[in-house]
C-alpha positions as CSV (number, residue, x, y, z in Angstrom):
1,P,-9.3,-13.5,1.4
2,T,-7.9,-9.9,2.1
3,A,-7.9,-8.0,5.3
4,T,-10.3,-5.6,6.4
5,G,-9.4,-2.2,4.9
6,G,-8.6,-3.4,1.6
7,G,-9.8,-2.4,-1.8
8,S,-12.0,-5.4,-2.0
9,D,-14.0,-4.5,1.1
10,P,-16.0,-1.7,-0.1
11,I,-17.2,-3.7,-3.0
12,A,-17.8,-7.0,-0.8
13,R,-20.0,-5.0,1.6
14,A,-22.0,-3.1,-0.5
15,L,-22.8,-6.6,-3.1
16,G,-23.1,-8.3,0.5
17,A,-25.9,-5.7,1.5
18,K,-28.0,-6.1,-1.7
19,Y,-27.3,-9.9,-1.9
20,S,-29.0,-9.8,1.2
21,A,-32.2,-7.6,0.6
22,A,-32.7,-9.6,-2.7
23,W,-32.3,-13.1,-1.3
24,G,-33.8,-12.5,2.1
25,Q,-31.0,-14.0,3.5
26,Q,-28.0,-12.5,5.5
27,V,-24.7,-12.7,3.4
28,V,-21.6,-12.3,5.8
29,V,-18.1,-10.7,4.8
30,D,-16.0,-13.0,5.9
31,N,-12.1,-11.5,5.9
32,R,-9.6,-14.2,5.6
33,P,-6.2,-12.7,5.2
34,G,-2.8,-14.5,4.6
35,A,0.0,-16.1,2.3
36,G,-1.6,-14.4,-0.5
37,M,-5.2,-14.5,-0.4
38,T,-4.6,-18.6,-0.9
39,I,-6.0,-19.4,2.9
40,G,-9.3,-17.7,2.2
41,I,-9.5,-18.7,-1.7
42,D,-8.7,-22.5,-0.4
43,L,-11.4,-22.3,2.4
44,V,-13.9,-21.3,-0.7
45,A,-12.7,-24.1,-3.0
46,K,-13.1,-26.9,-0.6
47,A,-16.7,-25.7,0.3
48,S,-19.8,-27.1,-0.5
49,P,-20.8,-26.1,-4.3
50,D,-24.0,-24.8,-3.5
51,G,-23.8,-21.0,-4.2
52,H,-23.7,-20.2,-0.1
53,T,-19.5,-19.9,-0.2
54,M,-18.1,-17.1,-2.6
55,V,-14.6,-15.3,-3.0
56,L,-14.2,-12.3,-4.2
57,V,-10.3,-12.0,-5.5
58,N,-7.8,-9.7,-7.5
59,P,-5.3,-9.9,-9.8
60,S,-3.0,-12.0,-6.6
61,H,-5.5,-15.4,-7.5
62,A,-3.9,-15.0,-11.1
63,I,-0.4,-14.4,-10.0
64,N,-0.6,-17.3,-7.3
65,A,-1.1,-19.8,-10.0
66,T,2.8,-18.9,-11.0
67,L,4.4,-18.0,-8.1
68,M,3.4,-20.3,-6.1
69,K,4.8,-23.5,-6.3
70,K,2.3,-25.6,-4.2
71,L,-0.8,-24.3,-4.6
72,P,-3.6,-26.2,-2.0
73,Y,-5.7,-25.5,-5.3
74,D,-5.8,-25.5,-9.1
75,A,-6.7,-21.8,-9.9
76,V,-8.4,-22.7,-13.0
77,R,-9.9,-26.0,-12.1
78,D,-11.4,-25.9,-8.2
79,L,-13.1,-22.7,-8.8
80,T,-15.7,-21.4,-11.4
81,P,-15.9,-17.5,-12.3
82,V,-18.9,-16.1,-11.7
83,T,-18.1,-12.6,-13.1
84,V,-15.6,-10.0,-13.2
85,I,-16.6,-6.9,-11.1
86,A,-14.3,-4.2,-12.0
87,T,-11.3,-3.0,-13.4
88,Q,-9.3,-0.4,-12.0
89,A,-5.8,1.6,-12.5
90,L,-3.2,1.5,-9.6
91,V,-2.1,4.9,-7.8
92,V,1.6,5.4,-7.0
93,V,1.2,7.0,-3.5
94,V,4.1,8.4,-1.3
95,T,4.4,9.2,2.3
96,A,3.3,12.7,2.9
97,S,6.9,13.8,4.3
98,L,8.7,12.2,1.3
99,P,10.2,15.5,-0.7
100,V,8.8,14.3,-4.1
101,K,5.8,15.3,-6.0
102,N,5.7,13.3,-9.1
103,V,8.0,9.9,-10.4
104,R,10.8,12.0,-12.3
105,E,11.6,13.5,-8.6
106,L,11.0,9.8,-7.0
107,I,13.1,8.4,-9.6
108,A,16.1,11.3,-9.0
109,L,15.6,10.7,-5.2
110,A,16.1,6.9,-5.1
111,K,19.2,7.1,-7.8
112,S,21.0,9.3,-5.0
113,K,20.2,7.1,-2.3
114,P,20.3,3.6,-3.4
115,R,17.9,1.0,-1.5
116,E,17.0,4.1,1.0
117,I,13.4,4.3,0.0
118,S,11.5,1.2,1.0
119,Y,8.0,0.4,-0.8
120,A,5.2,-1.7,0.6
121,S,3.2,-4.6,-0.6
122,S,0.4,-6.8,-0.2
123,G,2.8,-9.4,0.4
124,P,5.3,-11.4,-1.8
125,G,4.3,-11.8,-5.5
126,S,1.2,-9.5,-5.3
127,A,-0.1,-6.9,-7.8
128,S,1.5,-3.9,-5.8
129,H,4.6,-5.8,-5.6
130,L,5.0,-7.1,-9.2
131,A,3.8,-3.5,-10.3
132,S,6.5,-2.1,-7.6
133,E,9.5,-4.4,-9.2
134,M,8.3,-3.4,-12.7
135,L,8.6,0.7,-11.5
136,S,12.0,-0.4,-10.3
137,G,13.0,-2.2,-13.2
138,M,12.5,0.2,-16.1
139,A,13.3,3.1,-14.2
140,G,17.1,1.5,-13.2
141,I,16.2,2.2,-9.3
142,E,16.8,0.5,-6.5
143,M,14.1,0.2,-3.5
144,N,13.5,-1.7,-0.6
145,H,10.6,-4.1,-0.2
146,V,8.4,-4.5,2.6
147,P,5.7,-7.2,2.5
148,Y,2.4,-6.9,4.3
149,K,-0.8,-9.1,4.7
150,G,-2.3,-6.4,3.1
151,T,-3.5,-3.0,2.5
152,G,-5.1,-2.3,6.0
153,P,-2.0,-3.3,8.0
154,A,0.5,-1.3,5.4
155,I,-1.5,2.2,5.3
156,P,-0.5,3.1,8.9
157,D,3.3,2.7,8.4
158,L,3.1,4.5,5.0
159,I,1.1,7.7,6.6
160,S,3.6,7.6,9.5
161,G,6.4,7.3,7.2
162,R,8.0,3.9,8.1
163,V,7.6,2.6,4.8
164,Q,7.6,5.6,2.2
165,L,5.7,4.5,-1.4
166,Y,3.2,1.9,-2.3
167,V,1.3,1.3,-5.7
168,N,-2.2,-0.2,-5.0
169,P,-5.4,0.0,-6.3
170,L,-7.3,3.7,-5.9
171,L,-10.0,2.1,-4.1
172,A,-8.0,0.9,-1.3
173,M,-6.4,4.2,-0.9
174,I,-8.8,6.9,-1.5
175,G,-9.6,7.7,2.3
176,S,-6.1,8.1,2.9
177,I,-5.9,10.4,-0.1
178,E,-8.5,12.7,0.6
179,G,-7.3,13.4,4.4
180,G,-3.8,14.7,3.0
181,R,-2.2,12.0,5.1
182,L,-0.8,10.3,1.6
183,R,0.1,12.1,-1.9
184,V,-0.7,10.4,-5.4
185,I,2.2,11.7,-7.7
186,A,1.0,9.0,-10.6
187,V,-1.6,6.4,-11.9
188,T,-0.5,3.3,-13.3
189,S,-3.1,2.7,-16.3
190,A,-2.5,3.6,-19.9
191,K,-4.9,6.8,-19.6
192,R,-5.4,8.8,-16.9
193,V,-7.9,8.3,-14.5
194,N,-11.6,10.2,-14.8
195,S,-11.7,11.0,-11.5
196,L,-7.7,11.7,-10.5
197,P,-7.9,14.2,-14.5
198,D,-4.5,16.1,-13.2
199,I,-2.7,13.1,-11.7
200,P,-0.7,12.0,-15.0
201,T,0.4,8.3,-15.8
202,V,3.7,6.6,-14.8
203,A,4.4,6.2,-18.9
204,E,3.9,9.8,-19.1
205,S,6.2,11.1,-16.2
206,G,9.3,9.4,-17.1
207,V,8.8,5.6,-17.4
208,P,7.7,4.9,-21.2
209,G,5.5,1.6,-21.8
210,Y,4.9,1.2,-18.1
211,E,1.3,-0.3,-17.6
212,A,-0.2,-2.1,-14.8
213,T,-4.0,-2.8,-13.7
214,S,-6.2,-4.4,-11.3
215,W,-9.2,-5.9,-11.4
216,Y,-11.9,-7.7,-9.1
217,M,-13.4,-11.2,-10.1
218,L,-16.1,-13.4,-8.2
219,L,-15.9,-16.7,-7.8
220,V,-17.7,-20.3,-6.4
221,P,-16.6,-23.6,-5.9
222,A,-16.1,-26.1,-9.0
223,K,-19.1,-27.9,-9.4
224,T,-21.6,-25.1,-8.3
225,P,-24.5,-25.7,-10.3
226,A,-24.8,-23.8,-13.5
227,A,-28.2,-22.6,-12.4
228,V,-27.1,-21.0,-9.2
229,V,-24.0,-19.9,-10.9
230,K,-26.5,-17.9,-13.6
231,K,-28.2,-16.6,-10.8
232,I,-25.4,-15.2,-8.7
233,N,-24.2,-14.0,-12.1
234,A,-27.7,-12.1,-13.6
235,E,-27.9,-10.3,-9.6
236,T,-24.5,-9.2,-9.5
237,V,-24.6,-7.8,-13.3
238,R,-27.7,-5.8,-12.2
239,F,-26.6,-4.6,-8.9
240,L,-23.3,-3.4,-10.9
241,K,-25.8,-1.2,-12.7
242,D,-27.3,0.5,-9.8
243,K,-26.6,4.4,-9.2
244,D,-24.8,3.9,-5.7
245,M,-22.8,1.2,-6.9
246,V,-21.5,2.9,-10.1
247,E,-20.8,6.2,-8.4
248,M,-18.9,4.4,-5.8
249,L,-17.0,2.4,-8.4
250,A,-16.4,5.9,-10.4
251,R,-15.3,8.1,-7.5
252,A,-12.2,5.2,-7.2
253,G,-11.3,5.2,-10.7
254,T,-13.5,1.7,-11.2
255,E,-14.8,0.7,-14.4
256,P,-17.7,-1.6,-13.4
257,V,-17.8,-4.6,-16.2
258,G,-20.2,-7.6,-15.3
259,N,-19.8,-10.1,-17.6
260,S,-21.1,-13.5,-18.3
261,P,-19.5,-16.6,-16.4
262,A,-18.2,-17.7,-19.6
263,A,-16.2,-14.5,-20.6
264,A,-14.5,-14.3,-16.9
265,A,-13.1,-17.7,-17.6
266,E,-11.6,-16.5,-20.3
267,F,-10.4,-13.2,-19.0
268,L,-8.6,-15.0,-16.0
269,K,-6.7,-17.6,-18.0
270,V,-5.6,-14.0,-20.3
271,E,-4.3,-12.7,-16.6
272,I,-2.6,-16.3,-15.4
273,A,-0.8,-16.0,-18.7
274,R,-0.4,-12.4,-18.3
275,W,0.9,-12.2,-14.7
276,G,3.0,-15.2,-15.1
277,K,5.2,-13.7,-17.7
278,A,5.8,-10.8,-15.1
279,V,6.6,-13.1,-12.1
280,K,9.0,-15.0,-14.5
281,Q,10.8,-12.1,-15.0
282,A,11.3,-10.4,-12.2
283,G,12.5,-13.7,-10.9
284,V,10.0,-13.9,-7.8
285,R,9.1,-17.5,-6.4
286,V,7.1,-18.7,-3.4
287,D,7.4,-22.2,-2.0
């Protein structure tokens, strides 16, 4: 339910190739972005519960349960979690032309030029939006919000300097970062990321107590037979232990999880409550 080029893409395509090889059936990755992922998720929620239609979601799925007044589906009742694929930190990334090399310098610049720095998000109420609003609130700065339909459409504007900042999962940003077109100034996790040992956390860069993390979860339509859910879970957990998957995820500062359907369902309930609190604190609402 996200745009091509987002953080979900490499995971979805890698898993899709593995499912195809293991099951002898072609698995197609179908990007259906828009409306904060609800277009694609709704398609899966209403699909036949036969295991042939799956959806890979991120925290926006949990956020929407509070953010959106009228969802076309119930985030808990209409979808069955298969497993949490992985968790990861977000990165605070700036366009190369912005004269800041760390969060302290960003805060100083933003205070000297209120609302002149624009930040991208993957849509109103997305994890990138709320993480940015959390940063603004805790740092006492004002920035201008520019929402996009996903990571893919946002990156060209960030590289060109039309927007100056983006708080987003590392997995989605790594290509542009390694190419030198964007600069990482912090990670949003409580601890530094192994793949970026020299990049400090936001919390140690002048905003104590700041923390925001992302994740990826696989779901299927509700009423999918337990045996089918169990099979998809077992295969997915096995694939997450493959060397190529481990290396791809580690490179992007992403920790594989691969838990049970029951544990994934409990995780989702906790995340709905956690992000719901952030939505209410930010005063964001989408009708």
